[in-house]
N, C-alpha and C positions, 0 to 999 in steps of 0.2 A: 735254492732253485730246485724245481722238480725235474725228475728224470722221466722220460717216456717209458711206459710199461708195454712190453710186447705181449701179444697173446690175443685172445678173442677168436671169433669165428674166422676172420680173414687173415689173421696173423699180422695185421698192420699194427704199427706202434700207436699208442694212445696215451694221453695224460691221465694220471690217476684221478678218480673222482673224490671230492672231499667227503662224500657220504659212504665211501667204501672203507672198511677197516684195512689196516696194513696187511699186505700179503695178496692183494688182488681178488679176494673172495667177495662175492656179492653179499650185501648185508641180509641177514635173516629178518623176518618179521619182528622178532623179539628185539633185535638191535634198533630197528626203525622206531618201534613203540617206545623203547627206553629213551631214545633221543628226543622224541616228541614230548613225552611226559617230563623229561628233564628241562627242556627249553620252553615248552609251551607253544601252542599254535592258536592264532586268532583268525577266524573266518568271519567276514562281515559282508552283508549284501542287503540291498533294498529292492522290494518289489512294488512297483507302482502301476495302478490300473487307471487309465484316463479314458474319458469319452468326450470327444469334441473339445479338447483342451480343458476339461473339467476333471480335476483329480477326484476319483471316486474312492480309492482305497490305497493306503500306503502301509506296507508291512516291512518293518526293520528287523533283520535277522542278525544276531550277534552270537557267535559260538566260540567259547574258549575251551581248549583241551589242554589240560596240564595235570601234573600230579598234585596230590593234596598238599604236600610240602611246598611246592612251587606256588600254588594258589594262596596258601597262608602267607608265604613270603610277599606276595603281591597285595595282601590285605583282604583277601576274599575268604570268608569263613561262614557264610550264611547258613550252611547245613548244620552247623553246631547249635544254632539258636532256633531252629525250626522243630517244634515238638513232634511233627509227623515223621521227621527224619532222624532225630536223635533222642535217646532216652534220657540224656543229661539235660536237655533243654527244658525250660519251665513253661508251663501254659501261661497265656496272657492273664494279667491280674484284673479281675472283674470288679475290684473294690474301688476303682477310680471312676465311678459312675458320674461324678460331678464334672469331669473333663471330657471333651469330645475325644474319642479314641477309636482308631480303626479296628480294634479288636472287638468292639461292641457290635452286636448284630443290628440290623436296620430296625427291627422291632424294639430292641432295648433303647436305641438312640432316640427313636420317635417318642417312646414313653418318657424318657428323661427330658426331652424338649417340651412335651406337653405339661409336665409337672413344673418346669421352669416358667413357662408362659402363665400357668395358673397362679403361681406365686407372685409373678410380676403384676398381674391384674388385681390380685387381692391387695397388694401393697399400694397400687395406684388408687383403689377405692378408699383406702384408709387415709390417704392424704387429703388435707383440706383444699378444696378448689375455690378460686376467686370468682 
């Protein structure tokens, strides 16, 4: 059972806050930041713009604030695989040109598809037609 703590500006009794460290001192910014990074915080919200009941735009915002260790514990480690954020990440393999790949540029993908179409047309011409 908790005991009322006396003090404050008016001298009235109050219950201790679960966010205050023992001793009745207000938490410092460092204490709050440590607690947030240790536990993690998720902020979610949607912005919708409608005109005459027609949805014109929807923006979904999701923000996760956590320590690197907590994020890894949750299975989030995308920054380790992004070459622009990590020197240990590898660049996308361009040798997989026969497979559609998000890492190919639009021009490269178009060239690959044109070559594939040309090969299919050549194969079709070589088949005997009835």
